[in-house]
Structure formats: structure tokens, C-alpha cells
Legacy VTK file of the C-alpha trace (Angstrom):
# vtk DataFile Version 3.0
C-alpha trace
ASCII
DATASET POLYDATA
POINTS 86 float
82.944 55.589 -63.501
82.179 56.551 -59.755
79.298 55.537 -57.787
77.078 59.160 -58.573
77.374 58.515 -62.089
74.187 56.661 -61.812
71.924 58.636 -60.266
73.323 61.911 -62.056
73.319 60.591 -65.867
69.395 59.000 -65.081
68.263 60.880 -62.110
66.316 57.739 -60.276
62.666 58.260 -59.536
63.100 56.052 -56.561
66.281 54.022 -54.957
65.821 50.952 -53.524
68.458 49.597 -50.634
68.253 45.671 -50.596
71.499 44.604 -49.676
70.624 42.838 -46.305
67.065 40.489 -47.748
67.213 37.382 -49.524
65.589 35.799 -52.239
62.699 35.535 -52.270
61.979 39.069 -51.029
64.831 40.913 -52.966
62.860 40.622 -56.386
58.978 40.826 -54.385
60.451 44.290 -53.117
61.846 45.538 -56.613
58.758 44.408 -58.044
57.066 46.431 -55.767
58.890 49.566 -55.978
58.994 49.347 -60.023
55.325 48.696 -59.613
55.006 52.328 -57.969
56.867 54.187 -60.550
55.272 55.478 -64.093
56.478 53.967 -67.493
59.635 55.419 -67.785
61.280 56.042 -64.688
64.161 54.753 -62.959
64.672 52.837 -59.810
67.983 51.803 -58.430
68.993 48.815 -57.085
71.486 48.488 -54.681
71.636 45.022 -53.811
74.241 42.224 -52.938
74.503 38.076 -53.454
75.552 35.409 -56.341
71.663 34.746 -56.921
69.756 38.292 -56.610
72.714 39.576 -58.901
71.772 36.852 -61.444
67.746 37.040 -61.066
67.201 40.547 -60.506
67.981 41.762 -64.122
66.728 39.335 -65.633
63.397 39.119 -64.261
62.695 42.766 -64.325
63.991 42.986 -68.326
61.678 39.534 -68.683
58.998 42.011 -67.361
59.419 44.459 -69.830
62.187 46.873 -67.807
65.243 47.756 -69.402
68.391 47.052 -67.215
70.545 49.909 -68.270
73.640 49.928 -66.138
74.957 47.140 -63.961
77.728 48.956 -61.475
79.978 47.522 -59.110
80.363 49.144 -55.815
83.307 49.027 -53.643
81.872 47.415 -50.956
80.849 44.489 -52.423
76.983 45.042 -53.392
76.104 45.764 -57.270
73.732 48.409 -58.389
71.472 48.263 -60.687
69.432 50.926 -62.242
66.435 49.822 -63.871
63.851 51.817 -66.542
60.124 50.360 -66.096
58.228 49.410 -69.083
55.380 50.653 -70.616
LINES 1 87
86 0 1 2 3 4 5 6 7 8 9 10 11 12 13 14 15 16 17 18 19 20 21 22 23 24 25 26 27 28 29 30 31 32 33 34 35 36 37 38 39 40 41 42 43 44 45 46 47 48 49 50 51 52 53 54 55 56 57 58 59 60 61 62 63 64 65 66 67 68 69 70 71 72 73 74 75 76 77 78 79 80 81 82 83 84 85
């Protein structure tokens, strides 16, 4: 699957690049982006680092959202597709 498949398949309502952020700001920015979406909308998050890779998917699911896909990118970052709950 190429990097554009996520965008085509899930038609994101917003894309957030937090590759230069560090925890805890990575989830703060992700949560603010999710808060601005309607239930069922999809947020694609581009991130980097071990802590965000662990914490963002886990915390998103704990808050009632669904991680649709986690995709490793050629530049070493991770692209998450998250569907907002509710």
C-alpha cells in the first residue's frame, strides 16, 4: 500500500503533522484536532518517535475513537488514521 492509499481510502477530514512535536504536545495537538471534528470524521496524523507511536493510538482508543490504520512511511514517520467516536 502506498502512502496515498490512506487518504484515498479514508478521505480524511483533517490532516495533522506532528513530526516535530514532543510529548505531551503530540497528544494535545491530536486531541484538539479531534475535538474540532464531527463524530465519524477521520483525522490523519503524521508522527515520529517511540512515545507518540505508543501513546497516541492507545489514548485515542481509550477516549472512544477508532484507529483505522497505522502505516509506516518511507521517511521513518508513522501515519495514523483515526475515526472520531460519537
